[in-house]
Biopython code that builds the backbone (N, CA, C, O; Angstrom):
import numpy as np
from Bio.PDB.StructureBuilder import StructureBuilder

atoms = [
    (1, "MET", "N", (-14.322, 8.625, 96.120)),
    (1, "MET", "CA", (-14.849, 7.345, 96.547)),
    (1, "MET", "C", (-14.423, 7.081, 97.996)),
    (1, "MET", "O", (-13.255, 7.253, 98.345)),
    (2, "GLU", "N", (-15.339, 6.679, 98.800)),
    (2, "GLU", "CA", (-15.077, 6.412, 100.201)),
    (2, "GLU", "C", (-14.615, 4.964, 100.383)),
    (2, "GLU", "O", (-15.223, 4.041, 99.840)),
    (3, "SER", "N", (-13.541, 4.771, 101.147)),
    (3, "SER", "CA", (-13.060, 3.413, 101.385)),
    (3, "SER", "C", (-13.746, 2.820, 102.609)),
    (3, "SER", "O", (-14.172, 3.540, 103.512)),
    (4, "ALA", "N", (-13.842, 1.520, 102.620)),
    (4, "ALA", "CA", (-14.486, 0.826, 103.738)),
    (4, "ALA", "C", (-13.594, -0.319, 104.180)),
    (4, "ALA", "O", (-12.774, -0.811, 103.405)),
    (5, "TRP", "N", (-13.752, -0.740, 105.414)),
    (5, "TRP", "CA", (-12.991, -1.865, 105.928)),
    (5, "TRP", "C", (-13.924, -2.776, 106.702)),
    (5, "TRP", "O", (-14.990, -2.367, 107.161)),
    (6, "THR", "N", (-13.499, -4.007, 106.832)),
    (6, "THR", "CA", (-14.262, -4.998, 107.577)),
    (6, "THR", "C", (-13.327, -5.731, 108.516)),
    (6, "THR", "O", (-12.260, -6.184, 108.103)),
    (7, "GLU", "N", (-13.717, -5.852, 109.775)),
    (7, "GLU", "CA", (-12.907, -6.586, 110.744)),
    (7, "GLU", "C", (-12.973, -8.071, 110.422)),
    (7, "GLU", "O", (-14.056, -8.641, 110.288)),
    (8, "VAL", "N", (-11.809, -8.690, 110.299)),
    (8, "VAL", "CA", (-11.730, -10.102, 109.959)),
    (8, "VAL", "C", (-11.507, -10.949, 111.199)),
    (8, "VAL", "O", (-12.132, -11.998, 111.360)),
    (9, "GLN", "N", (-10.618, -10.498, 112.077)),
    (9, "GLN", "CA", (-10.239, -11.308, 113.234)),
    (9, "GLN", "C", (-9.718, -10.419, 114.341)),
    (9, "GLN", "O", (-9.100, -9.387, 114.076)),
    (10, "GLN", "N", (-9.963, -10.809, 115.578)),
    (10, "GLN", "CA", (-9.354, -10.171, 116.731)),
    (10, "GLN", "C", (-8.424, -11.185, 117.365)),
    (10, "GLN", "O", (-8.769, -12.360, 117.485)),
    (11, "ILE", "N", (-7.237, -10.733, 117.775)),
    (11, "ILE", "CA", (-6.327, -11.638, 118.462)),
    (11, "ILE", "C", (-5.952, -11.034, 119.802)),
    (11, "ILE", "O", (-5.929, -9.815, 119.972)),
    (12, "CYS", "N", (-5.660, -11.911, 120.747)),
    (12, "CYS", "CA", (-5.283, -11.469, 122.079)),
    (12, "CYS", "C", (-4.336, -12.498, 122.661)),
    (12, "CYS", "O", (-4.452, -13.692, 122.386)),
    (13, "ASP", "N", (-3.399, -12.028, 123.465)),
    (13, "ASP", "CA", (-2.493, -12.943, 124.142)),
    (13, "ASP", "C", (-3.313, -13.874, 125.027)),
    (13, "ASP", "O", (-4.273, -13.445, 125.667)),
    (14, "THR", "N", (-2.937, -15.138, 125.060)),
    (14, "THR", "CA", (-3.694, -16.127, 125.821)),
    (14, "THR", "C", (-3.518, -15.984, 127.327)),
    (14, "THR", "O", (-4.272, -16.582, 128.094)),
    (15, "ASN", "N", (-2.534, -15.200, 127.764)),
    (15, "ASN", "CA", (-2.323, -14.974, 129.189)),
    (15, "ASN", "C", (-2.786, -13.552, 129.531)),
    (15, "ASN", "O", (-2.037, -12.598, 129.318)),
    (16, "PRO", "N", (-4.003, -13.395, 130.055)),
    (16, "PRO", "CA", (-4.521, -12.040, 130.315)),
    (16, "PRO", "C", (-3.782, -11.297, 131.427)),
    (16, "PRO", "O", (-3.945, -10.083, 131.556)),
    (17, "ASN", "N", (-2.983, -11.983, 132.226)),
    (17, "ASN", "CA", (-2.225, -11.324, 133.294)),
    (17, "ASN", "C", (-1.015, -10.568, 132.760)),
    (17, "ASN", "O", (-0.455, -9.724, 133.460)),
    (18, "LYS", "N", (-0.612, -10.860, 131.541)),
    (18, "LYS", "CA", (0.583, -10.230, 130.965)),
    (18, "LYS", "C", (0.253, -9.481, 129.681)),
    (18, "LYS", "O", (0.998, -9.569, 128.705)),
    (19, "VAL", "N", (-0.839, -8.757, 129.671)),
    (19, "VAL", "CA", (-1.243, -7.997, 128.493)),
    (19, "VAL", "C", (-0.307, -6.806, 128.326)),
    (19, "VAL", "O", (-0.029, -6.085, 129.284)),
    (20, "SER", "N", (0.177, -6.606, 127.097)),
    (20, "SER", "CA", (1.068, -5.498, 126.794)),
    (20, "SER", "C", (0.689, -4.917, 125.437)),
    (20, "SER", "O", (0.380, -5.674, 124.517)),
    (21, "PRO", "N", (0.706, -3.599, 125.288)),
    (21, "PRO", "CA", (0.303, -2.989, 124.022)),
    (21, "PRO", "C", (1.237, -3.359, 122.866)),
    (21, "PRO", "O", (2.442, -3.534, 123.043)),
    (22, "VAL", "N", (0.646, -3.469, 121.697)),
    (22, "VAL", "CA", (1.413, -3.727, 120.472)),
    (22, "VAL", "C", (2.184, -2.464, 120.125)),
    (22, "VAL", "O", (1.630, -1.365, 120.133)),
    (23, "SER", "N", (3.479, -2.629, 119.817)),
    (23, "SER", "CA", (4.307, -1.475, 119.471)),
    (23, "SER", "C", (4.858, -1.556, 118.048)),
    (23, "SER", "O", (5.363, -0.561, 117.528)),
    (24, "ALA", "N", (4.767, -2.735, 117.406)),
    (24, "ALA", "CA", (5.260, -2.889, 116.034)),
    (24, "ALA", "C", (4.512, -4.022, 115.340)),
    (24, "ALA", "O", (4.180, -5.030, 115.963)),
    (25, "LEU", "N", (4.251, -3.847, 114.044)),
    (25, "LEU", "CA", (3.594, -4.859, 113.208)),
    (25, "LEU", "C", (4.338, -4.973, 111.889)),
    (25, "LEU", "O", (4.862, -3.984, 111.376)),
    (26, "CYS", "N", (4.382, -6.187, 111.338)),
    (26, "CYS", "CA", (5.018, -6.360, 110.031)),
    (26, "CYS", "C", (4.495, -7.638, 109.374)),
    (26, "CYS", "O", (4.491, -8.701, 109.995)),
    (27, "TRP", "N", (4.054, -7.533, 108.116)),
    (27, "TRP", "CA", (3.664, -8.719, 107.354)),
    (27, "TRP", "C", (4.917, -9.365, 106.790)),
    (27, "TRP", "O", (5.821, -8.670, 106.327)),
    (28, "ASP", "N", (4.976, -10.666, 106.824)),
    (28, "ASP", "CA", (6.101, -11.424, 106.272)),
    (28, "ASP", "C", (5.855, -11.613, 104.778)),
    (28, "ASP", "O", (4.881, -12.264, 104.403)),
    (29, "PRO", "N", (6.720, -11.057, 103.906)),
    (29, "PRO", "CA", (6.503, -11.181, 102.462)),
    (29, "PRO", "C", (6.889, -12.555, 101.903)),
    (29, "PRO", "O", (6.613, -12.844, 100.738)),
    (30, "TYR", "N", (7.521, -13.399, 102.716)),
    (30, "TYR", "CA", (7.994, -14.700, 102.252)),
    (30, "TYR", "C", (7.124, -15.858, 102.729)),
    (30, "TYR", "O", (7.084, -16.905, 102.083)),
    (31, "HIS", "N", (6.431, -15.687, 103.842)),
    (31, "HIS", "CA", (5.550, -16.707, 104.412)),
    (31, "HIS", "C", (4.272, -16.030, 104.882)),
    (31, "HIS", "O", (4.253, -14.816, 105.082)),
    (32, "GLU", "N", (3.226, -16.786, 105.059)),
    (32, "GLU", "CA", (1.945, -16.225, 105.477)),
    (32, "GLU", "C", (1.947, -16.007, 106.995)),
    (32, "GLU", "O", (1.298, -16.737, 107.744)),
    (33, "LEU", "N", (2.694, -14.980, 107.428)),
    (33, "LEU", "CA", (2.835, -14.685, 108.850)),
    (33, "LEU", "C", (2.659, -13.187, 109.115)),
    (33, "LEU", "O", (3.069, -12.347, 108.315)),
    (34, "LEU", "N", (2.049, -12.879, 110.242)),
    (34, "LEU", "CA", (1.979, -11.510, 110.749)),
    (34, "LEU", "C", (2.859, -11.454, 111.985)),
    (34, "LEU", "O", (2.636, -12.206, 112.934)),
    (35, "TRP", "N", (3.858, -10.575, 111.991)),
    (35, "TRP", "CA", (4.780, -10.429, 113.122)),
    (35, "TRP", "C", (4.335, -9.248, 113.974)),
    (35, "TRP", "O", (4.031, -8.175, 113.455)),
    (36, "VAL", "N", (4.300, -9.459, 115.299)),
    (36, "VAL", "CA", (3.839, -8.454, 116.246)),
    (36, "VAL", "C", (4.871, -8.303, 117.361)),
    (36, "VAL", "O", (5.313, -9.295, 117.940)),
    (37, "GLY", "N", (5.254, -7.061, 117.660)),
    (37, "GLY", "CA", (6.151, -6.782, 118.784)),
    (37, "GLY", "C", (5.403, -5.970, 119.821)),
    (37, "GLY", "O", (4.499, -5.205, 119.485)),
    (38, "ASN", "N", (5.782, -6.136, 121.104)),
    (38, "ASN", "CA", (5.054, -5.394, 122.142)),
    (38, "ASN", "C", (5.993, -4.577, 123.024)),
    (38, "ASN", "O", (7.206, -4.562, 122.819)),
    (39, "ASP", "N", (5.410, -3.900, 124.003)),
    (39, "ASP", "CA", (6.158, -3.001, 124.883)),
    (39, "ASP", "C", (7.116, -3.707, 125.836)),
    (39, "ASP", "O", (8.024, -3.073, 126.375)),
    (40, "THR", "N", (6.932, -5.003, 126.051)),
    (40, "THR", "CA", (7.804, -5.731, 126.977)),
    (40, "THR", "C", (8.926, -6.485, 126.277)),
    (40, "THR", "O", (9.668, -7.216, 126.933)),
    (41, "GLY", "N", (9.071, -6.327, 124.952)),
    (41, "GLY", "CA", (10.163, -6.959, 124.217)),
    (41, "GLY", "C", (9.837, -8.307, 123.621)),
    (41, "GLY", "O", (10.738, -8.997, 123.145)),
    (42, "ARG", "N", (8.578, -8.706, 123.631)),
    (42, "ARG", "CA", (8.180, -9.996, 123.076)),
    (42, "ARG", "C", (7.791, -9.845, 121.618)),
    (42, "ARG", "O", (7.131, -8.876, 121.242)),
    (43, "VAL", "N", (8.202, -10.809, 120.793)),
    (43, "VAL", "CA", (7.838, -10.874, 119.381)),
    (43, "VAL", "C", (7.033, -12.149, 119.176)),
    (43, "VAL", "O", (7.445, -13.224, 119.610)),
    (44, "CYS", "N", (5.886, -12.030, 118.515)),
    (44, "CYS", "CA", (5.024, -13.180, 118.222)),
    (44, "CYS", "C", (4.696, -13.175, 116.737)),
    (44, "CYS", "O", (4.665, -12.123, 116.098)),
    (45, "SER", "N", (4.454, -14.360, 116.201)),
    (45, "SER", "CA", (3.978, -14.442, 114.825)),
    (45, "SER", "C", (2.679, -15.235, 114.799)),
    (45, "SER", "O", (2.463, -16.134, 115.611)),
    (46, "TYR", "N", (1.824, -14.883, 113.851)),
    (46, "TYR", "CA", (0.520, -15.511, 113.697)),
    (46, "TYR", "C", (0.351, -15.914, 112.242)),
    (46, "TYR", "O", (0.851, -15.233, 111.347)),
    (47, "TYR", "N", (-0.361, -17.035, 111.995)),
    (47, "TYR", "CA", (-0.537, -17.525, 110.630)),
    (47, "TYR", "C", (-1.994, -17.902, 110.370)),
    (47, "TYR", "O", (-2.780, -18.089, 111.299)),
    (48, "GLY", "N", (-2.329, -18.009, 109.098)),
    (48, "GLY", "CA", (-3.626, -18.519, 108.675)),
    (48, "GLY", "C", (-4.765, -17.535, 108.814)),
    (48, "GLY", "O", (-4.612, -16.428, 109.328)),
    (49, "LYS", "N", (-5.907, -17.979, 108.338)),
    (49, "LYS", "CA", (-7.098, -17.145, 108.353)),
    (49, "LYS", "C", (-7.531, -16.795, 109.770)),
    (49, "LYS", "O", (-8.023, -15.692, 110.007)),
    (50, "GLY", "N", (-7.356, -17.713, 110.714)),
    (50, "GLY", "CA", (-7.745, -17.470, 112.091)),
    (50, "GLY", "C", (-6.664, -16.832, 112.936)),
    (50, "GLY", "O", (-6.869, -16.614, 114.130)),
    (51, "LEU", "N", (-5.507, -16.524, 112.342)),
    (51, "LEU", "CA", (-4.365, -15.933, 113.039)),
    (51, "LEU", "C", (-3.971, -16.726, 114.285)),
    (51, "LEU", "O", (-3.939, -16.195, 115.395)),
    (52, "GLN", "N", (-3.673, -18.009, 114.075)),
    (52, "GLN", "CA", (-3.182, -18.848, 115.165)),
    (52, "GLN", "C", (-1.732, -18.499, 115.443)),
    (52, "GLN", "O", (-0.984, -18.145, 114.532)),
    (53, "LYS", "N", (-1.333, -18.600, 116.718)),
    (53, "LYS", "CA", (0.042, -18.267, 117.087)),
    (53, "LYS", "C", (1.002, -19.310, 116.507)),
    (53, "LYS", "O", (0.777, -20.513, 116.641)),
    (54, "TYR", "N", (2.072, -18.838, 115.862)),
    (54, "TYR", "CA", (3.090, -19.710, 115.281)),
    (54, "TYR", "C", (4.318, -19.752, 116.183)),
    (54, "TYR", "O", (4.754, -20.829, 116.590)),
    (55, "THR", "N", (4.878, -18.586, 116.498)),
    (55, "THR", "CA", (6.016, -18.513, 117.413)),
    (55, "THR", "C", (5.845, -17.334, 118.359)),
    (55, "THR", "O", (5.088, -16.399, 118.096)),
    (56, "SER", "N", (6.568, -17.409, 119.459)),
    (56, "SER", "CA", (6.583, -16.315, 120.430)),
    (56, "SER", "C", (7.891, -16.412, 121.191)),
    (56, "SER", "O", (8.238, -17.474, 121.709)),
    (57, "PHE", "N", (8.619, -15.301, 121.258)),
    (57, "PHE", "CA", (9.894, -15.304, 121.976)),
    (57, "PHE", "C", (10.184, -13.922, 122.535)),
    (57, "PHE", "O", (9.710, -12.913, 122.013)),
    (58, "LYS", "N", (10.967, -13.891, 123.603)),
    (58, "LYS", "CA", (11.390, -12.646, 124.235)),
    (58, "LYS", "C", (12.657, -12.187, 123.522)),
    (58, "LYS", "O", (13.729, -12.746, 123.751)),
    (59, "ALA", "N", (12.550, -11.192, 122.674)),
    (59, "ALA", "CA", (13.687, -10.735, 121.880)),
    (59, "ALA", "C", (14.547, -9.733, 122.646)),
    (59, "ALA", "O", (15.774, -9.776, 122.556)),
    (60, "HIS", "N", (13.927, -8.847, 123.385)),
    (60, "HIS", "CA", (14.638, -7.799, 124.107)),
    (60, "HIS", "C", (14.062, -7.724, 125.526)),
    (60, "HIS", "O", (12.859, -7.530, 125.699)),
    (61, "VAL", "N", (14.908, -7.875, 126.523)),
    (61, "VAL", "CA", (14.447, -7.913, 127.912)),
    (61, "VAL", "C", (13.960, -6.530, 128.358)),
    (61, "VAL", "O", (14.736, -5.577, 128.432)),
    (62, "ASP", "N", (12.686, -6.445, 128.645)),
    (62, "ASP", "CA", (12.044, -5.215, 129.149)),
    (62, "ASP", "C", (12.338, -3.977, 128.311)),
    (62, "ASP", "O", (12.513, -2.881, 128.843)),
    (63, "GLN", "N", (12.391, -4.163, 126.990)),
    (63, "GLN", "CA", (12.564, -3.033, 126.075)),
    (63, "GLN", "C", (11.490, -3.106, 124.999)),
    (63, "GLN", "O", (11.209, -4.179, 124.464)),
    (64, "GLN", "N", (10.904, -1.985, 124.692)),
    (64, "GLN", "CA", (9.868, -1.913, 123.676)),
    (64, "GLN", "C", (10.425, -2.296, 122.304)),
    (64, "GLN", "O", (11.521, -1.874, 121.936)),
    (65, "ILE", "N", (9.679, -3.083, 121.560)),
    (65, "ILE", "CA", (10.033, -3.376, 120.171)),
    (65, "ILE", "C", (9.606, -2.161, 119.356)),
    (65, "ILE", "O", (8.422, -1.832, 119.293)),
    (66, "ARG", "N", (10.576, -1.498, 118.735)),
    (66, "ARG", "CA", (10.278, -0.273, 117.979)),
    (66, "ARG", "C", (9.963, -0.569, 116.515)),
    (66, "ARG", "O", (9.153, 0.118, 115.892)),
    (67, "GLN", "N", (10.618, -1.605, 115.972)),
    (67, "GLN", "CA", (10.408, -1.904, 114.553)),
    (67, "GLN", "C", (10.732, -3.361, 114.282)),
    (67, "GLN", "O", (11.603, -3.942, 114.929)),
    (68, "ILE", "N", (10.027, -3.951, 113.323)),
    (68, "ILE", "CA", (10.274, -5.328, 112.887)),
    (68, "ILE", "C", (10.451, -5.313, 111.380)),
    (68, "ILE", "O", (9.667, -4.695, 110.661)),
    (69, "ARG", "N", (11.479, -5.992, 110.907)),
    (69, "ARG", "CA", (11.713, -6.167, 109.469)),
    (69, "ARG", "C", (11.947, -7.653, 109.212)),
    (69, "ARG", "O", (12.571, -8.342, 110.020)),
    (70, "VAL", "N", (11.445, -8.135, 108.088)),
    (70, "VAL", "CA", (11.563, -9.551, 107.754)),
    (70, "VAL", "C", (12.403, -9.701, 106.500)),
    (70, "VAL", "O", (12.198, -8.986, 105.519)),
    (71, "THR", "N", (13.357, -10.635, 106.531)),
    (71, "THR", "CA", (14.172, -10.970, 105.367)),
    (71, "THR", "C", (13.945, -12.448, 105.038)),
    (71, "THR", "O", (13.207, -13.143, 105.736)),
    (72, "GLU", "N", (14.579, -12.910, 103.985)),
    (72, "GLU", "CA", (14.479, -14.330, 103.643)),
    (72, "GLU", "C", (15.052, -15.206, 104.753)),
    (72, "GLU", "O", (14.567, -16.314, 104.981)),
    (73, "ARG", "N", (16.075, -14.719, 105.439)),
    (73, "ARG", "CA", (16.767, -15.510, 106.461)),
    (73, "ARG", "C", (16.144, -15.436, 107.844)),
    (73, "ARG", "O", (16.384, -16.319, 108.667)),
    (74, "GLY", "N", (15.348, -14.402, 108.124)),
    (74, "GLY", "CA", (14.783, -14.299, 109.462)),
    (74, "GLY", "C", (14.112, -12.973, 109.744)),
    (74, "GLY", "O", (13.750, -12.226, 108.835)),
    (75, "VAL", "N", (13.954, -12.700, 111.036)),
    (75, "VAL", "CA", (13.221, -11.530, 111.510)),
    (75, "VAL", "C", (14.166, -10.639, 112.316)),
    (75, "VAL", "O", (14.828, -11.103, 113.244)),
    (76, "ILE", "N", (14.221, -9.362, 111.954)),
    (76, "ILE", "CA", (15.073, -8.398, 112.650)),
    (76, "ILE", "C", (14.171, -7.515, 113.501)),
    (76, "ILE", "O", (13.194, -6.947, 113.011)),
    (77, "SER", "N", (14.515, -7.407, 114.792)),
    (77, "SER", "CA", (13.751, -6.539, 115.691)),
    (77, "SER", "C", (14.671, -5.480, 116.277)),
    (77, "SER", "O", (15.829, -5.742, 116.603)),
    (78, "LEU", "N", (14.121, -4.272, 116.402)),
    (78, "LEU", "CA", (14.866, -3.126, 116.896)),
    (78, "LEU", "C", (14.236, -2.656, 118.198)),
    (78, "LEU", "O", (13.022, -2.470, 118.278)),
    (79, "SER", "N", (15.068, -2.466, 119.218)),
    (79, "SER", "CA", (14.619, -1.888, 120.488)),
    (79, "SER", "C", (15.467, -0.636, 120.736)),
    (79, "SER", "O", (16.378, -0.361, 119.955)),
    (80, "PRO", "N", (15.199, 0.121, 121.786)),
    (80, "PRO", "CA", (15.995, 1.329, 122.034)),
    (80, "PRO", "C", (17.490, 1.063, 122.244)),
    (80, "PRO", "O", (18.308, 1.942, 121.974)),
    (81, "LYS", "N", (17.862, -0.129, 122.718)),
    (81, "LYS", "CA", (19.263, -0.392, 123.033)),
    (81, "LYS", "C", (19.900, -1.534, 122.266)),
    (81, "LYS", "O", (21.091, -1.789, 122.447)),
    (82, "SER", "N", (19.156, -2.237, 121.410)),
    (82, "SER", "CA", (19.749, -3.369, 120.694)),
    (82, "SER", "C", (18.998, -3.688, 119.411)),
    (82, "SER", "O", (17.861, -3.263, 119.206)),
    (83, "VAL", "N", (19.672, -4.453, 118.552)),
    (83, "VAL", "CA", (19.106, -4.976, 117.314)),
    (83, "VAL", "C", (19.382, -6.469, 117.320)),
    (83, "VAL", "O", (20.477, -6.902, 117.678)),
    (84, "GLN", "N", (18.380, -7.260, 116.920)),
    (84, "GLN", "CA", (18.548, -8.706, 116.969)),
    (84, "GLN", "C", (17.906, -9.349, 115.756)),
    (84, "GLN", "O", (16.873, -8.893, 115.266)),
    (85, "MET", "N", (18.548, -10.439, 115.268)),
    (85, "MET", "CA", (17.962, -11.221, 114.191)),
    (85, "MET", "C", (17.754, -12.640, 114.684)),
    (85, "MET", "O", (18.642, -13.240, 115.291)),
    (86, "ARG", "N", (16.569, -13.168, 114.417)),
    (86, "ARG", "CA", (16.235, -14.560, 114.759)),
    (86, "ARG", "C", (15.645, -15.242, 113.532)),
    (86, "ARG", "O", (15.141, -14.583, 112.624)),
    (87, "ASP", "N", (15.715, -16.579, 113.517)),
    (87, "ASP", "CA", (15.013, -17.287, 112.455)),
    (87, "ASP", "C", (13.528, -17.330, 112.815)),
    (87, "ASP", "O", (13.147, -16.905, 113.906)),
    (88, "ARG", "N", (12.703, -17.828, 111.928)),
    (88, "ARG", "CA", (11.258, -17.793, 112.148)),
    (88, "ARG", "C", (10.791, -18.702, 113.285)),
    (88, "ARG", "O", (9.656, -18.579, 113.745)),
    (89, "GLN", "N", (11.643, -19.601, 113.738)),
    (89, "GLN", "CA", (11.301, -20.451, 114.884)),
    (89, "GLN", "C", (11.757, -19.837, 116.205)),
    (89, "GLN", "O", (11.411, -20.348, 117.270)),
    (90, "GLY", "N", (12.530, -18.747, 116.153)),
    (90, "GLY", "CA", (12.931, -18.037, 117.358)),
    (90, "GLY", "C", (14.384, -18.187, 117.765)),
    (90, "GLY", "O", (14.797, -17.589, 118.758)),
    (91, "LEU", "N", (15.184, -18.969, 117.030)),
    (91, "LEU", "CA", (16.601, -19.133, 117.372)),
    (91, "LEU", "C", (17.404, -17.895, 116.978)),
    (91, "LEU", "O", (17.243, -17.371, 115.876)),
    (92, "VAL", "N", (18.272, -17.428, 117.883)),
    (92, "VAL", "CA", (19.061, -16.213, 117.656)),
    (92, "VAL", "C", (20.103, -16.449, 116.575)),
    (92, "VAL", "O", (20.848, -17.428, 116.627)),
    (93, "ARG", "N", (20.155, -15.548, 115.590)),
    (93, "ARG", "CA", (21.213, -15.561, 114.570)),
    (93, "ARG", "C", (22.325, -14.586, 114.949)),
    (93, "ARG", "O", (23.507, -14.916, 114.863)),
    (94, "TRP", "N", (21.936, -13.382, 115.367)),
    (94, "TRP", "CA", (22.911, -12.397, 115.872)),
    (94, "TRP", "C", (22.206, -11.363, 116.733)),
    (94, "TRP", "O", (20.988, -11.198, 116.678)),
    (95, "ASN", "N", (23.017, -10.670, 117.536)),
    (95, "ASN", "CA", (22.495, -9.677, 118.453)),
    (95, "ASN", "C", (23.557, -8.570, 118.601)),
    (95, "ASN", "O", (24.730, -8.858, 118.840)),
    (96, "ILE", "N", (23.137, -7.313, 118.458)),
    (96, "ILE", "CA", (24.031, -6.176, 118.621)),
    (96, "ILE", "C", (23.461, -5.292, 119.719)),
    (96, "ILE", "O", (22.303, -4.878, 119.667)),
    (97, "ARG", "N", (24.307, -5.008, 120.725)),
    (97, "ARG", "CA", (23.880, -4.141, 121.832)),
    (97, "ARG", "C", (24.649, -2.867, 121.837)),
    (97, "ARG", "O", (24.426, -2.014, 122.697)),
]
sb = StructureBuilder()
sb.init_structure("model")
sb.init_model(0)
sb.init_chain("A")
sb.init_seg("    ")
for serial, (resi, resn, name, xyz) in enumerate(atoms, 1):
    if name == "N":
        sb.init_residue(resn, " ", resi, " ")
    sb.init_atom(name, np.array(xyz, "f"), 0.0, 1.0, " ", f" {name:<3s}", serial, name[0])
structure = sb.get_structure()
């Protein structure tokens, strides 16, 4: 059986001067959020059917986000030189360099 897919939504950063490729994606199993990390160290979350932006923060200065993991307490992002945990609103819980 052949599988098929349908495009539901396209999202793009609202500032076209600072476009950066997506480097990590993760669905939040606790809330209806899609977490996205990019090559410049920014983490954004999107919610709802239209994927409206919920939060956006600079997690790692000029370092690619390699992986995102979500826990009940917050969002963990991994870059080449550090690991950081923030709550879903963007406040830092801990940072390891």
